[in-house]
C-alpha positions as CSV (number, residue, x, y, z in Angstrom):
1,M,-70.3,13.0,13.2
2,F,-72.5,15.3,11.3
3,D,-71.1,18.9,11.2
4,P,-73.0,21.5,9.2
5,A,-69.9,23.8,9.0
6,T,-67.6,21.1,7.4
7,I,-70.5,20.7,4.7
8,G,-70.4,24.5,4.2
9,A,-66.7,24.4,3.8
10,A,-66.8,21.4,1.5
11,L,-69.3,23.4,-0.8
12,T,-67.3,26.3,-0.9
13,S,-64.1,24.4,-2.0
14,L,-66.2,22.4,-4.4
15,R,-67.2,25.7,-6.2
16,A,-63.7,27.0,-6.1
17,L,-62.4,23.7,-7.7
18,I,-65.2,24.1,-10.1
19,D,-64.4,27.4,-11.1
20,I,-60.5,26.6,-11.5
21,G,-61.2,23.5,-13.5
22,K,-63.3,25.7,-15.9
23,N,-60.5,27.9,-16.5
24,A,-57.6,25.5,-16.6
25,N,-55.8,25.1,-19.7
26,D,-53.7,22.6,-18.6
27,A,-55.2,19.0,-19.2
28,Q,-53.4,17.5,-16.1
29,L,-54.6,20.1,-13.9
30,S,-58.1,19.6,-15.2
31,M,-58.2,16.0,-14.6
32,K,-56.8,16.4,-11.1
33,I,-59.3,18.8,-10.1
34,S,-62.0,16.7,-11.7
35,R,-61.0,13.6,-9.4
36,E,-60.9,15.9,-6.6
37,V,-64.4,17.2,-7.3
38,S,-65.7,13.6,-7.6
39,E,-64.0,12.8,-4.3
40,I,-65.6,15.7,-2.5
41,Q,-69.1,14.9,-4.0
42,G,-68.6,11.3,-2.8
43,K,-68.2,12.8,0.7
44,L,-71.0,15.0,0.4
45,I,-73.3,12.2,-0.5
46,D,-72.0,10.3,2.5
47,V,-72.7,13.4,4.7
48,Q,-76.2,13.5,3.3
49,Q,-77.1,10.0,4.1
50,Q,-75.7,10.6,8.0
51,A,-78.0,13.6,8.0
52,L,-81.0,11.5,6.8
53,E,-80.1,8.9,9.4
54,L,-79.9,11.6,12.0
55,Q,-83.4,13.0,11.2
56,S,-84.8,9.3,11.3
57,V,-83.5,8.7,14.7
58,N,-84.6,12.2,15.7
59,K,-87.8,11.5,14.6
60,A,-87.9,8.0,16.2
61,L,-86.8,10.0,19.6
62,R,-89.3,12.4,19.6
63,A,-92.0,9.9,18.9
64,Q,-90.8,8.2,22.1
65,I,-90.8,11.2,24.2
66,R,-94.4,12.1,22.9
67,K,-95.3,8.5,24.1
68,L,-93.7,8.6,27.3
69,N,-95.3,12.2,28.1
70,E,-98.9,10.7,27.2
71,Q,-98.6,8.0,30.1
């Protein structure tokens, strides 16, 4: 299910991880952070696709409602 609050939280976490990664001296830590950032980015892409699908469904339903109201 699409949850805008979750997206906001993910973006906040992503920004924090990027900042930590920039300042990390430990190569292992930096690699781990990079992997986490990649996973978060993948999840955000999935959420973006879900949002686009919801917009498409919403548009179709609004068109149906308009059509029914015209009858």
